[in-house]
Every structure is written in structure tokens, then in C-alpha cells.
N, C-alpha and C positions, 0 to 999 in steps of 0.2 A: 504494500500500500504506500510505499514511499516514506521518505523521512518526515519527521514532524516539522511543521512550519508555523511560524507566528506572523500574523499580519495586524498592523495597527491602521485603522481607517482614520484619516484626518478629516475633521469636520469643522465648519464654521456656522455660526448663527448669532442671533441677537439675544439669546438667553431664554428661550421658551422652555419651560419645565416639561411640558407634555412631550416635546420632541425627544428630549433626553431620556424620558421614561420609555418611549417607544423604541429607541435605539438600544437601551439596556435590555429590554425584553427580546429583541431580535438577536442581539449578541449572545444572550444566555441560551436561546433556542439553538443557535448554530453550534455553540460550544458544548451543549449538553446532548446533542444528537450526533453520534459518530457516523450516521448515514449521510448527513448533509455535506460536511467537509472532513473526511477521515484524516486523522493525524494532524489536524490543524486547529490552532487557537486564534480566535479573532478578538481584537480589542479595539478601542477607539480613543482618540484624544480630541478634545473639544475646545475651540477658541470662541469665547463670547465677545463679539466685537461691539455689542451694545448699540448697534445702528450707527457706529462711527466708521465711515469709510477709511480713514487713516489707520485705524486699528486693523481693519480687514486687510488693507494693502500690506501693512507691516507683517501680518501673519503669513501672507502669501510669500513674502521675501524670506521669512524664517523657514517656511516649509521648503522653499527652494534650497536653503542651506542644509536642510536635512535630507536632500535628494528625493523629496516627495514629488510624484508626478501626477497625482490625482487628489482632489479635494471635493468633499461633499458639503453642500451648504450654500450660503448666500441666497436665500430665497427671494430677496428683494432685487428687482432689476437695477435700481439705482446703484446699489453697492456691487452687484455682479458685473455691471458695465466697467467699473473701475478696477475690480480685481481681475477681470478678463484681460485687460491690457497688461497687467503685471504677469498674469499666467502665460500670456503669449510670449513675453520677453524671457521668462524663466522656464518655460516648458512645462507648465502645470495646467492640466485640464480641470475643469470644474463641472460638477453635476449639480443642478439646482432643481428642487422640487416644484418651484413656482415662478421663477424669474421668466417672464414671457413678453417683454417689451418687443415691439416689432423690429427695432434696430438690431436685435440678435439674429434676425433672418436675412439681413442685408449682406 
């Protein structure tokens, strides 16, 4: 079944408690069921940017320094637009659950 692996999912948001609870449940489900990801442990680290784009941009730069290539979060289009520029420069992709401004499709 391969060697054990550990993965830390990098996340950003403005500090919504419900989202952290949902992530906790999902991570526990994955880690407690060996049929989902055998020999794998999943964890996450969470940056609360408090709706401050400067904090979110700084977090993206920090993620780059950690060789992170994927970040989950930034559900607001206004902040995602700014972190997208940083992500493009530093090679970090973002997945957002709800950032949907039309300029993302241009």
C-alpha cells in the first residue's frame, strides 16, 4: 500500500467558526477511515486574514517560502483578486468556494 504520507492542507479565510468545524470533521473522517487514503495522515493549517487583504497577501508570500503550491480559501472575490496576483508570481494556485466575480473568467 505504499509508504505512509503526511499532507498539510493550507487554508485561508476570515475566521468563520463553522468552516473550521466542517474542515475538522472532514479531516477526522479521512484520517479515521483507512479506505479513503490508506497510509496517509491529513492535517491543515489555517490563516485568519480577518478580511484584511494585506494579511492575505503576506500569507501567500509565507506559503511560497514554505514551497506551498496550493491554497484553499479566500472566499471573497475582492481578496482573491489580490492574492491571485501574488499566487501567479509565486506559483501558488488557489481554490475558492465562492469567489465568483466575472473578472476571474477574463
